[in-house]
N, C-alpha and C positions, 0 to 999 in steps of 0.2 A: 727410295723409289716406291715401295709398297705403301709407305705412309702417305705419300702424296696422292696415290691412287685412292686410298681409303677416304682421305679428306675430301676429294672431289666427289666420291660417291655419296658422302654424307649430305652434300648440298642438294642431292636429288631425293632425299628421304621425305616421303609423303606421309609417314606415320611417326611423327616426333613423339617421344615419350617423356613424361615427367617423373620426377623422383617419387618413390613411395611415400616419402615424408609429406609430400604435398597432395597426396590422394586421400580423400575422405569417403569412406563407404558408409552409406546410410541405409536405414530400413526401407525407405521408399524406393531407393535405387534397386535393392534386392528384390522387392515385390515386382517392380517393373521388369526386371530381368527374368523372373520366373514366369510371368505372364507371357513375355516375349518368347521364351523357350517352348511354352505349351502351344502358342499360335504357330510357331515354326514347325513343330512336330505334326500338327494337324494338317497344315498345308503340304508338308512333305508327304504324308500318307495319301492325300488327295492326288498329288502330282504323280506318285508312284502308281496308284490305281489307274490313273488316266494313261500312263505310259504303257502298262500291261494290258489295257483293254484295246482290242483292235477298233479302228475307225473305218467307216464305210465311205468309199469314194464312189460317186455315181457318174456314169458315162452314158450318153445316148448316141445311138448310130443306127444305120439302116439294117434291118433284119435280112440276112442272106441265107438263112438256114432253109433247107428243103427236105422233103421226104419223111419227116418224122411224124409220129402219131400225137394226137392231143388227148391227154387223159383227163377225164371229168370225174371228180369225186363229189358225191352228193349224199345227203342225209336229210330227208324231208318227212314231216309228220303231217298226215291228214286226219284230224280227229273224228270226222264224220263220213269218210269214204272207206268202205271195206276193201280189203286187199284183193279179193277176187273180182273186184270191179275196176281196179286200177292197172293201167298199162303204161309202159315206158317205151317211147319210140324216139328215134333220132334220124335225121336226114341232113345232108350238106349240099353245097352248091355244085358238087361234082355229079349229083344225081344218085349217090349211094344212100340207101335207106336201110334202117335196122328196125324191124317191126317186133313188138312184144319182146323186148330185150330181157333176158333172164340170166345170161352168163355173167357171173361176178355181181349180180344184183340180188339182194335179200329183202324179204318182206316179213314184217312182224305184226301180227294182229294185236290191236290194242282195244281196251274197253273204253267206254265213254269218259272215264276219268283219266285216260292216258296211260293206264297200267298195262304191261304186256300180258296177253292171254296165253301164248305159247311161245316156244323157242323159235327164233328166226329160221326160215327155210328158203332155199332157192325156189323161186316161182317158176316151175317148168311150163305150166299152162295157165293162162289167164282166161277163166270162163265164168259162168254165172251159176254153176251147180253148187250144191251144198255137200257138206260131209256125209249127210245121211244118204243123199242120192248116190254119192260116190261109193259109199259103203254097200248100198244095195247093188250097184253095178258090179262091185267086186265080188259079192256073194254070188250073183248070178253067174259071173265068169267061172267061179270055182265049181258050180254045179255042172257047168258045161265043159269042164276040162277033158272029160272022157269022150266028148263028141269031137269029130274032126272039125277044124276051123272052116268057116264058110265066109263067103264074101257078102257083106250086107248091102242092101240096095241104097242108093243115094236118091231115089225117087225122082229120077230125071235130071238131077243137078250135077251129075258126074262130068268132069271135064276130060277124063280119059276113059277109054274102054275098059281098062283093068282096075279102075278106081273102086275101092271098097269103102263103105261107110258102116262100120261095125258098132259104133256108139252113137248115142243121141247128139252129142257134141260134134261128131264128124258130119252128121247130116246137117246140122245148123251151119257148120263151116262151109259145106258145099253150097248151101242156099245163099250164104253171104257172098261167096265168090262169084256166083252167077248174078247176084243183085236181085234175087227173087224174094218175094214175101213168103215167110214160112207158113205152111199149112198147119192145120190143127195137130197138136202133138198126140192126140188120141189115135190119129191115123198112121203114126210112125211107129213101126214095131220096135225099134231100138229104144225109143222114149218110153213105150209102154212097159218093156222089159226092165228098164232101169227105174221106173216109178216116177219119171218126170212128165206127168200128164198136165201139169198147170205151170205156166210161167208167172212167177210172182212179180208184182210191180212195186213192192215195198223194199226199200234198201235195208239190209241188216243193220242193227244198232251196234255198230263197232267202227273203229278207226284202223288206221294202217300207218306203219313207219316203213319207208322204202329207203334203202341205203346200199352203198356199194360204189362201184366205179365202172365206167365204160370208156373205150378208146375209139376215137373217130379220126377221120382224115383231118389234116392240119389246114383246113379251109373253113370259110364261114358256113354257118348252118344253124340248126336249132334242134333242141330235144324238148320233149313235153311229156308231162304226166296228166293223163286224161282218163275219165271213166269210160267204160265200154271196151269190148274186145276190138282190136285194130286189125285191119286187113287191107289189101289192095284190090281194086276192081277197076279195070280199064284205065290203069295208070293213075287212079285216084286213091288218096289215102282216106280210109273210112273207119270210123268208130261206131260199133253197133251199140246204140243206147235206146233202141226202140222199145226194149222190154220194160224200161223203167220210166218213171215220170221225171223229166228233166227239171221240173219245178222243185223237186226234192233234193237236187244236188247242192251240197254245201261245200264249196271249194276253199273254205278257210284252211290255212296251213301254217306251219312253222318250219322255216329253213334253219335247221341245226347247223349244217355245214355245206358249203359249196366252194370248190376250188378247182383250178385247172393245173394240176401238177403238185409238186412237193411244196411244203410250207417253207416260206423264207424266214430266217431268224429275225426276230424283232418286228415283223410285219403281221398285220391281221387282215383277214378277208372282210370286205365291206358288208357282206350280206349275211354273215354268220349270226345266228340268234334272232333273225328277223321273223316277226310273227304278223301274219296278215289275216284279218278277220273280215268276212263279207257275209251278206245275207244269202238266203237260199235262192236258187234259180240258176239258169244257164248263163255262165259268165266266161269270158276269155281273159285271163290274168296273164299279162305279158311282162317279162323282164328282158330288157335290152342290155346286153353285156358287151363292153369294148375290152378285148383281151390284149394286153401288152406282153409280148415275149420277154423273158427276164433271165439272165444268167447271174449266178452268185459264185464268185471265186473266193474260196477260203484262204486263210493265211498259209496253209500247208500246200497250196497249189491245186487242190481238188476243185472241181467245177460242178455246180448244180444247175441244171436247165429246168426252168419252170416258167410260170406265167403269173402276172397280176391282172386285175381287171377293175373296171368301174361299172356302175349299174344304174339304170333308171327303170321305173316301173309304170305300167299303164293298165287300166282295167276297162273292158268293154262289155256292156250288157248286150246279150243276144236277144234282141226283140224279134217276135214273130217266129218262135220256134228256133230250129237249128239252121235255118237257111242263111243266117248271117255269119255263120262260122261254127267252129267246134268248141264246146265247153272244155276247159282244162287250164293248166298252168303251163305256160310256154316260156322257154329260155332261148332267145335268139342271140347269137353271138357272132362277132366278126373280129378278125385279127388286125392289129395295127401293123403297118409296114416298118415301124420303128421298134428297136429293142433297147432295153435298159440293162446295164451291166453294173452290178455291185461288186466292189473289190475290197476285201479286208486289208487294211494297212496298219502297221505299227509306227509310232513316232520314232524318229532317229534318236540314238544315244546322245548326240550333240544337242538336240532339242531338249531332251530331258535334263541334261546337266545345265543348260542355260536357264531353264525354268527354276532349278534348285538354287542357282546363284542369285537369280532375281528374287526368289523367296527370302533367302537369308539376308541379302543386302537390303532389300526393301523393308522388311520387317524391322531389321536392326536400326536402320536410319529413321524410320517413322517413329519407332518407340523412343529413340534418343531425342528426336525433335519434340515429341509430346512431353517427355520427362523434363527437358530443358525449359519448355514454355511454362509448364506447371510450376517448376522451381523458381523461374524468374517472376511469375505472377505472385507466388507466395512470398518471395523476398520483397517485392514492392509493397505488398500489403503489410508486411511486418514493419517496414520503414515508415509507412503512414501511421501505423498504430503508435510507434515509438514517438514520432513527431507530435502526435496528438497528446500523448502523455506529457511530453515536456512543456507543451503550451498550456 
């Protein structure tokens, strides 16, 4: 019974074997076998690396998230605009405005070669004074420590009865708020005391690197870097640049980094490293950003919420003074209603094993085909040579 079963199974043998006496091992066959093994090993390592490396699956759906803040990371260098002339403001479609942002924003003074002059500091106040004048004011304050504090006059520009203007800069701010032209500094006691008798019209020969981050509402809006101290007057957003010649403004800049949230692995921001050079004069340089909310789900199940964006750029020359707009670098952004989701995924073990079988079988069969073809061609050539010799 067992013998009949074994004989029936032999009929289905797809791998018939020949006797060793009829097998001839050659040098060429060994060389082909060695090359085949090397190729199999290389393809195996590639397949293993591909199996261990997570793949990204992309999905697109409607963004239903609400209530979160939008984080803006920026690092911009202005080679020809001093730090005390540069202000950062942000506003959105909900009506919320942030004037002279200094929280989590740092400024580093640069020389004309782009080298840092001093360590970066938070810019608490954005004004037009110099270190010498600030030092003079500080020295004056020290000499008056023994005197009781008094309320300085705002020279008619006070908006409250109890408002005091104890420094020259506070008097200037009061006049800006009122929208009045500033009188001669020689007639203002605070400016005389601090030594600020003349308003310089020349920009300091230095640059500025401004970097950090700010958080805004998750709605469309804009933020801008512009020369002059910014303030609001009658619901208008104003930058005080009357002190300086706008024809001397050089808004050339380099955007070292700009992003809206955390970095996505394997992705780059389209505007990083962008350098924009322009001629002197009042100009409005606009970047229009389309932000796409993005989530990134790692293989361990953790989720990263961030954003991607695309950008276009436009420049406008402000002819006829500042009536046609405000000089500066503007970033206008709007959020897409769609969200992109990246998900890390591993290949299945079955897919990996299938690939290995395909590699082993494919390479073995292709190598055998090539070896048999070359052997057959060599045999035919030998036969022709022998026939030629006999004739």
